LUMLUMTI-258118 format. One record per residue (C-alpha): residue in three letters; chain; x, y, z. Coordinates in steps of 0.5 Angstrom, whole numbers, always signed. Layout:
N
+------+-----+-------+-------+-------+
| type | mol |    c1 |    c2 |    c3 |
+------+-----+-------+-------+-------+
|  ALA |   A |     X |     Y |     Z |
...
+------+-----+-------+-------+-------+
This chain:
130
+------+-----+-------+-------+-------+
| type | mol |    c1 |    c2 |    c3 |
+------+-----+-------+-------+-------+
|  MET |   A |   +23 |   +21 |    -4 |
|  GLY |   A |   +19 |   +18 |    +2 |
|  GLU |   A |   +22 |   +15 |    +9 |
|  LYS |   A |   +28 |   +12 |    +8 |
|  LEU |   A |   +31 |    +8 |   +14 |
|  VAL |   A |   +38 |   +10 |   +14 |
|  ASP |   A |   +41 |    +6 |   +20 |
|  THR |   A |   +39 |    +2 |   +27 |
|  ILE |   A |   +43 |    +3 |   +33 |
|  THR |   A |   +43 |    -2 |   +39 |
|  LEU |   A |   +45 |    +2 |   +45 |
|  ASP |   A |   +48 |    -1 |   +51 |
|  ASN |   A |   +42 |    +0 |   +55 |
|  GLY |   A |   +38 |    -5 |   +50 |
|  ILE |   A |   +34 |    +1 |   +47 |
|  LYS |   A |   +34 |    +1 |   +39 |
|  VAL |   A |   +35 |    +7 |   +35 |
|  GLU |   A |   +32 |    +8 |   +28 |
|  ILE |   A |   +35 |   +13 |   +24 |
|  TRP |   A |   +30 |   +16 |   +18 |
|  ASP |   A |   +32 |   +20 |   +13 |
|  LEU |   A |   +25 |   +24 |   +11 |
|  SER |   A |   +28 |   +29 |    +6 |
|  ARG |   A |   +24 |   +31 |    +0 |
|  VAL |   A |   +24 |   +36 |    -6 |
|  LEU |   A |   +21 |   +43 |    -4 |
|  ALA |   A |   +22 |   +46 |   -11 |
|  GLY |   A |   +27 |   +45 |   -16 |
|  ASP |   A |   +33 |   +44 |   -13 |
|  ARG |   A |   +31 |   +46 |    -6 |
|  TRP |   A |   +30 |   +41 |    -1 |
|  LEU |   A |   +27 |   +40 |    +6 |
|  VAL |   A |   +33 |   +36 |    +9 |
|  SER |   A |   +30 |   +32 |   +15 |
|  LEU |   A |   +33 |   +27 |   +20 |
|  GLU |   A |   +28 |   +23 |   +25 |
|  ALA |   A |   +31 |   +18 |   +30 |
|  ARG |   A |   +25 |   +14 |   +33 |
|  VAL |   A |   +25 |   +10 |   +39 |
|  ASP |   A |   +20 |    +5 |   +42 |
|  VAL |   A |   +21 |    +3 |   +49 |
|  PRO |   A |   +17 |    -3 |   +51 |
|  LEU |   A |   +12 |    -2 |   +57 |
|  ARG |   A |   +14 |    -6 |   +63 |
|  PRO |   A |   +11 |    -6 |   +70 |
|  GLU |   A |   +18 |    -5 |   +73 |
|  MET |   A |   +19 |    +2 |   +70 |
|  LEU |   A |   +13 |    +5 |   +74 |
|  PRO |   A |   +14 |    +7 |   +81 |
|  SER |   A |   +12 |    +1 |   +87 |
|  SER |   A |    +6 |    +4 |   +89 |
|  PRO |   A |    -2 |    +2 |   +90 |
|  GLU |   A |    -3 |    +6 |   +84 |
|  ARG |   A |    +2 |    +2 |   +79 |
|  GLU |   A |    -3 |    -3 |   +76 |
|  LYS |   A |    -8 |    +3 |   +75 |
|  LEU |   A |    -2 |    +7 |   +72 |
|  LEU |   A |    +0 |    +1 |   +67 |
|  ARG |   A |    -7 |    +1 |   +65 |
|  ILE |   A |    -8 |    +8 |   +63 |
|  LEU |   A |    -1 |    +8 |   +59 |
|  ARG |   A |    -3 |    +2 |   +55 |
|  ASP |   A |   -10 |    +5 |   +54 |
|  HIS |   A |    -7 |   +11 |   +51 |
|  VAL |   A |    +0 |    +9 |   +48 |
|  GLY |   A |    +0 |    +2 |   +48 |
|  GLU |   A |    +5 |    -3 |   +49 |
|  LYS |   A |   +11 |    +2 |   +47 |
|  ILE |   A |   +12 |    +9 |   +49 |
|  PRO |   A |   +15 |   +13 |   +43 |
|  TYR |   A |   +20 |   +18 |   +43 |
|  ARG |   A |   +22 |   +22 |   +37 |
|  TYR |   A |   +28 |   +27 |   +36 |
|  LYS |   A |   +27 |   +31 |   +29 |
|  GLN |   A |   +32 |   +36 |   +26 |
|  GLU |   A |   +30 |   +39 |   +19 |
|  ARG |   A |   +33 |   +45 |   +15 |
|  HIS |   A |   +29 |   +48 |    +9 |
|  PHE |   A |   +31 |   +50 |    +2 |
|  VAL |   A |   +37 |   +47 |    +2 |
|  ASP |   A |   +41 |   +47 |    -4 |
|  GLN |   A |   +41 |   +40 |    -8 |
|  ARG |   A |   +49 |   +40 |    -8 |
|  GLN |   A |   +49 |   +41 |    +0 |
|  LYS |   A |   +43 |   +36 |    +2 |
|  ASP |   A |   +48 |   +30 |    +4 |
|  GLU |   A |   +53 |   +35 |    +8 |
|  VAL |   A |   +47 |   +38 |   +12 |
|  PHE |   A |   +44 |   +31 |   +13 |
|  ARG |   A |   +51 |   +28 |   +15 |
|  GLN |   A |   +52 |   +34 |   +20 |
|  PHE |   A |   +45 |   +32 |   +23 |
|  ARG |   A |   +48 |   +25 |   +24 |
|  GLU |   A |   +54 |   +28 |   +28 |
|  LEU |   A |   +49 |   +32 |   +32 |
|  LEU |   A |   +45 |   +26 |   +34 |
|  ALA |   A |   +51 |   +22 |   +36 |
|  THR |   A |   +54 |   +28 |   +40 |
|  ASN |   A |   +48 |   +30 |   +43 |
|  VAL |   A |   +42 |   +25 |   +43 |
|  ILE |   A |   +45 |   +18 |   +43 |
|  PRO |   A |   +49 |   +20 |   +50 |
|  TYR |   A |   +42 |   +22 |   +53 |
|  LEU |   A |   +38 |   +16 |   +50 |
|  SER |   A |   +44 |   +11 |   +53 |
|  HIS |   A |   +43 |   +13 |   +60 |
|  LYS |   A |   +41 |    +7 |   +64 |
|  ASP |   A |   +35 |   +10 |   +67 |
|  PHE |   A |   +32 |   +13 |   +60 |
|  ALA |   A |   +27 |    +8 |   +59 |
|  ARG |   A |   +24 |    +9 |   +66 |
|  ARG |   A |   +24 |   +17 |   +66 |
|  LEU |   A |   +21 |   +17 |   +59 |
|  VAL |   A |   +15 |   +13 |   +62 |
|  LEU |   A |   +14 |   +17 |   +68 |
|  SER |   A |   +15 |   +23 |   +63 |
|  LYS |   A |    +9 |   +20 |   +59 |
|  ILE |   A |    +5 |   +19 |   +66 |
|  ARG |   A |    +6 |   +27 |   +67 |
|  GLU |   A |    +4 |   +29 |   +60 |
|  LEU |   A |    -3 |   +25 |   +61 |
|  ARG |   A |    -4 |   +27 |   +68 |
|  SER |   A |    -3 |   +35 |   +65 |
|  LYS |   A |    -8 |   +33 |   +59 |
|  ASP |   A |   -13 |   +30 |   +63 |
|  PRO |   A |   -13 |   +29 |   +70 |
|  ARG |   A |   -19 |   +26 |   +70 |
|  LEU |   A |   -16 |   +19 |   +68 |
|  PHE |   A |   -13 |   +19 |   +75 |
|  TYR |   A |   -19 |   +19 |   +79 |
+------+-----+-------+-------+-------+
């Protein structure tokens, strides 16, 4: 079984969350049950702090991540009996709805994700920001 789009949710803040089933057979009747939530936040200048560096930060982000900032959330469980795989996947979806969707729904999520990506790039290669 390959990747399978299970659901798409549009949140109140305009963010689209895609829920993917990445489950696959490991051996015999044993499965790797895997759920991945994918969000791609469009990069917009107003997400960056108002400063003389705004254009530079925007250019750095576009050069290194493109026009969209990806966010991925993944849950996996190994060696699940075939008879239990649907129930495990259902539990993963419940956890996503309870714990992750409220986080992604926050009105400042997109801006915070962009700032987080800047911090990540700055820590990996500070020379980019000179």
